[in-house]
C-alpha positions as CSV (number, residue, x, y, z in Angstrom):
1,M,0.2,0.0,0.1
2,S,1.7,3.1,-1.1
3,T,1.8,6.4,0.8
4,T,2.9,8.4,-1.6
5,N,1.8,11.8,-2.6
6,T,-0.3,11.9,0.7
7,T,2.4,14.5,2.2
8,N,-0.4,17.6,2.0
9,L,-3.2,15.3,3.5
10,A,-1.0,14.7,6.5
11,E,-0.2,18.1,6.9
12,V,-3.9,19.1,7.0
13,A,-4.7,16.5,9.4
14,R,-1.6,17.3,11.5
15,Q,-2.7,21.1,11.7
16,A,-6.2,20.1,12.5
17,V,-5.2,18.3,15.4
18,D,-2.8,20.8,16.7
19,L,-5.7,23.5,16.3
20,A,-7.9,21.4,18.3
21,R,-5.7,21.2,21.2
22,Q,-5.0,24.7,20.8
23,K,-8.6,25.5,20.8
24,G,-9.3,23.3,24.1
25,A,-9.6,19.9,22.9
26,S,-8.0,17.3,25.4
27,E,-7.6,14.9,22.4
28,A,-8.3,14.8,18.8
29,A,-8.2,12.8,15.6
30,A,-8.1,14.1,11.8
31,T,-8.7,12.0,8.8
32,A,-7.9,13.9,5.7
33,I,-9.5,12.4,2.5
34,R,-9.0,13.3,-1.3
35,T,-10.7,11.2,-3.8
36,R,-10.7,11.2,-7.6
37,D,-13.6,9.8,-9.5
38,V,-14.1,9.4,-13.4
39,E,-17.3,7.8,-14.6
40,T,-18.3,6.9,-18.3
41,Q,-22.0,5.7,-19.3
42,W,-23.3,4.6,-22.2
43,R,-26.8,3.7,-23.4
44,D,-28.2,2.0,-26.4
45,G,-25.3,3.0,-28.8
46,R,-24.7,6.4,-27.5
47,L,-22.5,8.1,-24.8
48,D,-24.9,9.0,-21.9
49,K,-22.9,10.5,-19.5
50,V,-19.1,11.3,-18.5
51,S,-18.3,12.8,-15.2
52,E,-14.9,13.5,-13.4
53,A,-14.5,14.8,-10.1
54,T,-11.9,15.5,-7.5
55,T,-13.2,16.3,-3.7
56,R,-11.2,16.6,-0.6
57,G,-12.6,16.8,3.0
58,L,-11.7,16.4,6.6
59,S,-13.3,14.3,9.4
60,L,-12.3,15.1,12.9
61,Q,-13.3,13.6,16.1
62,L,-13.0,16.0,19.5
63,Y,-13.0,15.1,22.9
64,V,-13.5,18.2,25.0
65,D,-14.1,18.4,28.9
66,G,-15.3,14.6,28.7
67,R,-17.6,15.4,25.8
68,Y,-17.2,14.2,22.4
69,S,-18.5,15.0,18.8
70,A,-17.5,14.0,15.0
71,V,-17.7,16.8,12.7
72,S,-16.3,17.2,9.0
73,T,-15.8,19.8,6.2
74,S,-14.8,20.1,2.8
75,D,-13.4,23.6,3.2
76,L,-9.6,23.1,4.1
77,R,-8.5,26.7,3.5
78,P,-6.6,27.6,6.8
79,E,-8.7,30.6,7.8
80,A,-11.9,28.4,7.3
81,L,-10.4,25.5,8.9
82,E,-9.5,27.4,12.0
83,R,-13.0,28.8,12.4
84,F,-14.7,25.7,11.7
85,I,-12.2,24.0,14.6
86,T,-13.3,27.0,16.9
87,D,-16.8,26.7,16.4
88,S,-16.5,22.6,16.8
89,V,-15.0,22.7,20.0
90,A,-17.3,25.3,21.2
91,M,-20.2,23.3,20.2
92,T,-18.7,20.0,21.7
93,R,-18.5,21.6,25.2
94,V,-22.3,21.8,25.4
95,L,-22.8,18.0,24.9
96,A,-23.3,15.5,27.4
97,R,-20.3,14.1,29.0
98,D,-19.4,10.2,27.9
99,E,-16.8,8.9,30.0
100,H,-16.2,6.0,27.6
101,R,-15.3,8.5,24.7
102,R,-11.4,8.4,24.4
103,L,-9.2,7.7,21.6
104,P,-7.8,3.9,21.5
105,E,-5.1,3.1,23.8
106,P,-1.9,3.8,22.2
107,E,-0.8,0.1,22.3
108,L,-3.7,-0.7,19.7
109,Y,-1.8,1.1,17.3
110,Q,1.5,-1.1,17.7
111,G,2.4,-4.1,15.8
112,R,1.8,-2.9,12.3
113,T,3.6,-4.6,9.7
114,L,4.4,-3.1,6.4
115,V,2.7,-5.5,4.4
116,D,2.6,-5.0,0.4
117,L,-1.2,-5.0,-0.1
118,S,-0.9,-3.9,-3.7
119,I,-4.1,-2.1,-3.7
120,E,-3.2,1.1,-6.1
121,D,-2.9,0.6,-9.6
122,P,-0.7,3.1,-11.4
123,R,-2.8,2.4,-14.7
124,Q,-5.6,4.3,-13.2
125,A,-3.6,7.7,-13.8
126,T,-3.2,7.1,-17.4
127,L,-6.6,5.8,-18.6
128,T,-7.9,7.8,-21.3
129,A,-11.3,8.7,-22.2
130,D,-11.0,6.7,-25.4
131,E,-10.2,3.4,-23.5
132,R,-13.1,4.4,-21.1
133,Q,-15.7,4.6,-23.8
134,R,-14.3,1.7,-25.8
135,F,-14.9,-0.5,-22.5
136,V,-18.4,0.6,-22.4
137,R,-19.2,0.3,-25.8
138,E,-17.5,-3.4,-26.0
139,L,-20.1,-4.0,-22.7
140,E,-23.1,-3.2,-24.8
141,A,-21.8,-5.2,-28.0
142,G,-21.2,-8.3,-25.6
143,A,-24.7,-8.0,-24.3
144,R,-26.5,-7.6,-27.5
145,A,-24.3,-10.4,-28.9
146,A,-26.2,-12.7,-26.3
147,D,-29.8,-12.0,-27.8
148,T,-30.6,-14.5,-30.4
149,K,-34.3,-13.7,-29.9
150,S,-34.2,-10.0,-30.1
151,A,-35.6,-9.6,-26.7
152,I,-33.4,-7.2,-25.8
153,L,-35.2,-3.7,-25.1
154,S,-32.4,-1.4,-23.8
155,V,-28.8,-1.8,-22.4
156,T,-27.1,0.4,-20.1
157,T,-23.3,0.3,-19.6
158,A,-20.8,1.8,-17.2
159,F,-17.2,2.0,-16.4
160,G,-15.8,3.9,-13.4
161,D,-12.5,4.5,-11.8
162,T,-11.4,5.7,-8.5
163,L,-8.3,7.1,-6.6
164,R,-9.0,7.4,-2.7
165,E,-6.1,8.7,-0.4
166,T,-6.5,9.3,3.3
167,F,-4.3,10.1,6.1
168,R,-5.2,10.0,10.0
169,V,-3.3,11.7,12.9
170,S,-4.4,11.0,16.4
171,S,-3.1,13.5,19.4
172,N,-1.7,10.4,21.2
173,G,0.7,9.0,18.6
174,F,-1.3,7.5,15.5
175,E,-0.2,8.5,12.1
176,G,-1.0,6.5,9.0
177,G,-1.8,7.0,5.2
178,L,-3.6,4.9,2.7
179,R,-4.0,4.9,-1.1
180,G,-6.1,2.7,-3.3
181,T,-7.5,2.4,-6.7
182,Q,-11.0,0.7,-7.5
183,F,-12.4,-0.1,-11.0
184,V,-15.9,-0.9,-11.6
185,A,-17.6,-1.9,-14.7
186,S,-21.3,-2.7,-15.1
187,A,-24.2,-3.7,-17.5
188,E,-28.1,-3.4,-17.0
189,V,-30.1,-5.0,-19.5
190,S,-34.0,-5.2,-19.8
191,A,-35.7,-7.2,-21.9
192,Q,-39.6,-8.1,-23.4
193,D,-41.1,-11.3,-21.9
194,P,-44.0,-12.7,-24.1
195,D,-46.5,-12.0,-21.3
196,G,-45.8,-8.1,-21.3
197,R,-43.2,-8.1,-18.1
198,R,-40.1,-6.5,-18.8
199,P,-37.3,-8.3,-16.8
200,E,-34.4,-6.2,-16.0
201,E,-31.1,-8.0,-14.8
202,G,-27.3,-6.9,-15.0
203,D,-23.9,-7.7,-13.9
204,Y,-20.8,-5.9,-12.6
205,A,-17.3,-6.4,-12.0
206,L,-15.0,-4.6,-9.2
207,A,-11.4,-4.7,-8.7
208,R,-8.5,-2.9,-7.5
209,F,-6.5,-3.1,-10.7
210,F,-7.9,-2.7,-13.9
211,E,-6.1,-6.0,-15.5
212,N,-8.2,-7.9,-12.9
213,L,-11.5,-6.7,-14.5
214,P,-12.9,-9.5,-16.8
215,E,-13.1,-8.9,-20.5
216,A,-15.9,-6.4,-21.4
217,A,-17.7,-8.3,-24.0
218,A,-17.9,-11.2,-21.5
219,L,-19.2,-9.4,-18.8
220,G,-21.9,-7.8,-21.0
221,R,-22.8,-11.4,-22.2
222,R,-23.3,-12.5,-18.6
223,A,-25.3,-9.4,-17.8
224,A,-27.5,-10.2,-20.9
225,E,-28.0,-14.0,-20.0
226,R,-29.2,-12.9,-16.5
227,S,-32.0,-10.7,-17.8
228,L,-33.0,-13.1,-20.7
229,G,-32.8,-16.0,-18.3
230,R,-35.9,-14.2,-16.3
231,I,-38.2,-14.7,-19.5
232,G,-40.9,-16.8,-18.5
233,S,-40.4,-16.6,-14.8
234,T,-43.2,-18.2,-12.8
235,K,-43.7,-18.6,-8.9
236,G,-42.9,-22.0,-7.9
237,A,-44.9,-24.3,-5.5
238,S,-44.6,-23.6,-1.8
239,A,-42.1,-26.3,-0.1
240,V,-39.4,-27.1,2.2
241,I,-36.4,-27.6,0.1
242,T,-32.8,-27.6,-0.6
243,M,-31.5,-24.2,-1.2
244,A,-28.3,-23.1,-3.2
245,V,-27.3,-19.6,-3.1
246,D,-25.3,-18.0,-5.9
247,N,-21.8,-16.7,-4.8
248,R,-23.0,-13.1,-5.9
249,A,-26.1,-13.2,-4.1
250,A,-24.8,-15.2,-0.6
251,G,-23.4,-11.7,0.7
252,R,-26.9,-10.8,1.8
253,L,-27.3,-13.7,4.2
254,V,-23.9,-13.3,5.4
255,S,-24.7,-9.3,6.1
256,M,-27.5,-10.6,8.1
257,L,-25.0,-12.9,10.1
258,L,-22.4,-10.1,10.8
259,G,-24.6,-7.0,11.6
260,P,-25.5,-8.7,14.9
261,M,-21.9,-9.1,15.9
262,S,-21.1,-5.5,16.0
263,G,-20.0,-4.5,19.4
264,G,-23.0,-1.7,19.5
265,A,-25.4,-4.5,18.8
266,I,-23.9,-6.6,21.9
267,Q,-23.8,-3.8,24.3
268,Q,-27.3,-2.7,23.6
269,K,-29.0,-6.2,23.6
270,R,-29.9,-6.1,20.0
271,S,-28.3,-9.3,18.9
272,F,-29.6,-12.8,18.4
273,L,-25.6,-13.7,19.0
274,D,-25.2,-12.1,22.5
275,G,-24.0,-14.4,24.8
276,K,-23.3,-17.1,22.3
277,L,-19.0,-16.7,22.2
278,G,-17.6,-19.9,22.0
279,Q,-21.1,-21.8,21.3
280,K,-21.8,-23.5,17.9
281,V,-24.4,-21.5,15.9
282,G,-23.7,-23.0,12.6
283,S,-22.9,-26.2,10.9
284,G,-19.4,-27.5,10.9
285,L,-18.9,-26.0,7.5
286,L,-19.2,-22.5,8.8
287,V,-15.3,-21.6,8.9
288,L,-14.9,-17.7,8.5
289,T,-12.0,-15.4,9.1
290,D,-11.7,-11.5,8.7
291,E,-8.4,-11.0,6.9
292,P,-7.1,-7.5,6.2
293,H,-4.0,-8.2,4.5
294,V,-5.3,-10.0,1.2
295,K,-3.1,-8.7,-1.9
296,R,-5.2,-6.6,-3.7
297,G,-8.2,-7.4,-1.7
298,L,-11.3,-4.8,-1.7
299,G,-11.2,-4.5,1.9
300,S,-7.5,-4.7,2.6
301,R,-5.8,-2.4,5.1
302,L,-3.3,-1.9,7.6
303,F,-5.3,-0.5,10.4
304,D,-9.0,0.3,10.7
305,G,-10.8,3.4,11.0
306,E,-9.7,4.3,14.6
307,G,-6.1,3.4,13.6
308,I,-6.1,0.0,15.3
309,T,-3.8,-2.4,13.8
310,A,-5.4,-4.8,11.6
311,R,-5.0,-8.3,12.1
312,P,-6.6,-11.6,11.0
313,L,-9.6,-12.3,13.2
314,P,-11.3,-15.6,13.5
315,L,-15.0,-15.2,13.2
316,F,-16.3,-18.8,13.1
317,E,-14.4,-22.1,13.6
318,A,-16.2,-25.1,12.5
319,G,-19.6,-23.4,13.2
320,V,-18.5,-22.0,16.7
321,L,-18.6,-18.5,17.2
322,R,-15.2,-17.0,18.1
323,S,-15.2,-13.0,18.0
324,Y,-17.3,-10.0,18.1
325,F,-16.5,-6.6,15.9
326,I,-15.7,-4.1,19.2
327,D,-14.6,-1.0,18.5
328,T,-12.9,0.8,21.7
329,Y,-15.9,2.9,22.8
330,Y,-18.2,-0.5,23.0
331,G,-15.0,-2.5,24.0
332,R,-14.8,0.3,27.2
333,K,-18.8,-0.3,27.9
334,L,-18.5,-4.2,27.9
335,K,-15.1,-4.3,29.6
336,A,-14.0,-6.2,26.4
337,R,-10.5,-5.7,24.6
338,P,-11.2,-4.0,21.1
339,T,-10.9,-6.1,18.1
340,T,-11.8,-3.7,15.3
341,G,-15.3,-1.9,14.4
342,S,-15.5,-3.3,11.0
343,T,-14.9,-6.1,8.5
344,S,-12.1,-5.8,5.9
345,N,-12.1,-8.9,3.6
346,L,-13.9,-12.4,4.4
347,S,-11.7,-15.6,3.8
348,W,-13.8,-19.0,4.0
349,K,-12.7,-22.5,4.2
350,L,-13.8,-23.4,0.5
351,G,-15.0,-26.5,-0.5
352,S,-13.8,-28.8,-3.7
353,K,-16.7,-28.0,-5.9
354,G,-17.7,-25.3,-8.0
355,Q,-21.6,-24.4,-8.4
356,E,-22.2,-27.0,-11.3
357,G,-20.8,-29.8,-9.2
358,L,-22.9,-28.7,-6.3
359,L,-26.0,-28.5,-8.3
360,A,-25.2,-31.9,-9.3
361,D,-25.0,-33.5,-5.9
362,L,-28.1,-31.2,-4.8
363,K,-30.2,-33.2,-7.9
364,E,-33.5,-31.4,-6.6
365,G,-34.1,-27.9,-5.2
366,I,-33.7,-24.4,-6.0
367,L,-30.7,-21.8,-6.9
368,V,-31.4,-18.4,-5.6
369,T,-29.5,-15.9,-7.5
370,S,-30.9,-12.8,-6.1
371,F,-32.7,-11.5,-3.0
372,L,-35.5,-9.0,-3.4
373,G,-36.2,-7.0,-0.6
374,G,-37.5,-8.7,2.8
375,N,-36.0,-8.4,6.3
376,S,-33.9,-9.7,9.1
377,N,-34.5,-9.0,12.9
378,G,-31.1,-8.7,14.5
379,V,-32.4,-9.3,18.0
380,T,-34.3,-12.5,17.3
381,G,-32.7,-13.8,14.1
382,D,-35.9,-14.3,12.3
383,F,-35.9,-13.4,8.4
384,S,-38.0,-13.0,5.4
385,L,-36.6,-12.4,2.3
386,G,-38.0,-12.2,-1.5
387,V,-36.1,-14.6,-4.0
388,Q,-35.6,-15.5,-7.6
389,G,-33.9,-18.0,-9.2
390,F,-34.2,-21.5,-11.0
391,R,-35.6,-24.6,-9.8
392,V,-33.0,-27.4,-10.0
393,R,-33.9,-30.7,-11.3
394,G,-31.9,-34.0,-11.7
395,G,-28.9,-31.9,-10.8
396,K,-29.5,-29.1,-13.8
397,L,-31.0,-25.7,-13.9
398,A,-34.6,-25.8,-14.8
399,E,-37.2,-23.2,-15.4
400,P,-36.6,-19.6,-13.8
401,I,-38.7,-18.8,-10.6
402,G,-39.5,-15.4,-8.9
403,E,-42.2,-14.1,-6.5
404,M,-41.1,-16.4,-3.8
405,N,-40.1,-15.9,-0.2
406,I,-37.8,-17.7,2.0
407,S,-38.3,-17.7,5.8
408,G,-36.8,-18.9,9.0
409,N,-34.4,-18.0,12.1
410,Q,-30.7,-17.3,11.4
411,M,-29.9,-19.8,14.1
412,D,-31.4,-22.7,12.2
413,L,-30.1,-21.6,8.9
414,W,-26.7,-21.7,9.5
415,K,-26.9,-25.1,11.1
416,Q,-28.4,-26.1,7.8
417,L,-25.5,-25.3,5.9
418,V,-24.4,-28.4,4.1
419,A,-21.9,-27.3,1.3
420,V,-19.6,-24.5,0.5
421,G,-18.2,-24.0,-3.0
422,N,-14.8,-23.4,-4.2
423,D,-15.9,-20.1,-6.3
424,P,-15.5,-17.1,-3.7
425,Y,-16.8,-14.0,-5.3
426,V,-14.0,-11.6,-6.2
427,N,-16.4,-8.5,-6.8
428,S,-17.0,-8.2,-3.0
429,S,-14.8,-7.8,0.3
430,M,-17.1,-10.7,1.5
431,R,-15.8,-13.1,-1.2
432,T,-18.9,-15.6,-0.6
433,P,-18.8,-18.5,-2.3
434,T,-21.7,-20.6,-3.3
435,L,-23.7,-21.9,-0.1
436,V,-26.1,-24.9,0.0
437,F,-28.6,-25.1,2.8
438,E,-31.0,-28.0,3.3
439,G,-34.6,-27.7,4.4
440,V,-35.4,-24.3,3.9
441,Q,-38.8,-23.1,3.8
442,F,-39.8,-21.7,0.5
443,A,-43.6,-19.6,0.2
444,G,-44.8,-19.7,-3.3
445,V,-48.2,-20.9,-4.6
């Protein structure tokens, strides 16, 4: 991870912390940010939008007389910054006291290793407008090439690239800077169903390095196939049946599981996982680690948002809950050692088969390709989600299904995990593989 070209951000952050201390803050932390975004959008054979923007900002955490506030500004002129900090310190003085609000203990900053995370691609600085436009044109061409029945109504494609730089300074000794690039390509395709419906689906890719994006035509084709595959979709019969979840969609289920693991949810008794550390809450196939040092990982980092040194964190081992996501504030409230306040990259213990092999083993069931709406109760673990996907018959994909729901409780669902694929979804920091659950309640006709 490079820290080149963060010098002026470092100076802004240092000056902000110094000013805050001069104005009366007992402690302060500042994070200066600069982001450059370029986006190109193409729609039905025409350039639809081109935009480029560079933004800068500063976020500031102030600790004043036992009181705390978090403020931000985009005006980094010295005179404006001084006035902003003066007003912010004065405002903080009138807030309620909170004895748990302090900067992290300095020992939590220690042990940082200079791992080469490789999250900045120098190619981002040299991409031309012609290259970006060629990519979105090829995305559309790939999508339309998949349409053998002239069913496609519209194709919208987009390509974007971002360089994000941050530098954080804390008054009790932390300094650290990050630079990273990100590239995203997408295609949205709407089609005409003979019954009058207009199914719309798409696909996208996300990567730290431009070279790790798939070929534009192949990505466009996958987007079209997802949309065309919805033609003729019907509501399936209600059943308790085996469910395979596509790796792209499985992140929704994992988010429902990880949210109640936050320190805030635990401390406020809003989590069905409260008191479950060391207990088996999933099948033996649920083996999951938070891994911050993945090379080119979308969530890779050397330290978290508070400056706490990033380390691998075991979350589940053979279905046993091992850790919560605890920042320093809730760590003090819970009298627990902080781990980190948020995820980085998820690392799974993968199986030996891809989705095709898993479906062959499944024989009869439903492959869920996306979740639509629904909700999950973090307190009880109860959930109900709309789904669409395909019926699986004889181990092969059959008719498309939609307008169905699954429901249950997470404490049951994760114990019903019976297979994990070898196909982590690289377009997300969750990197979810295909997951298979037995005995899931589907509601249809």
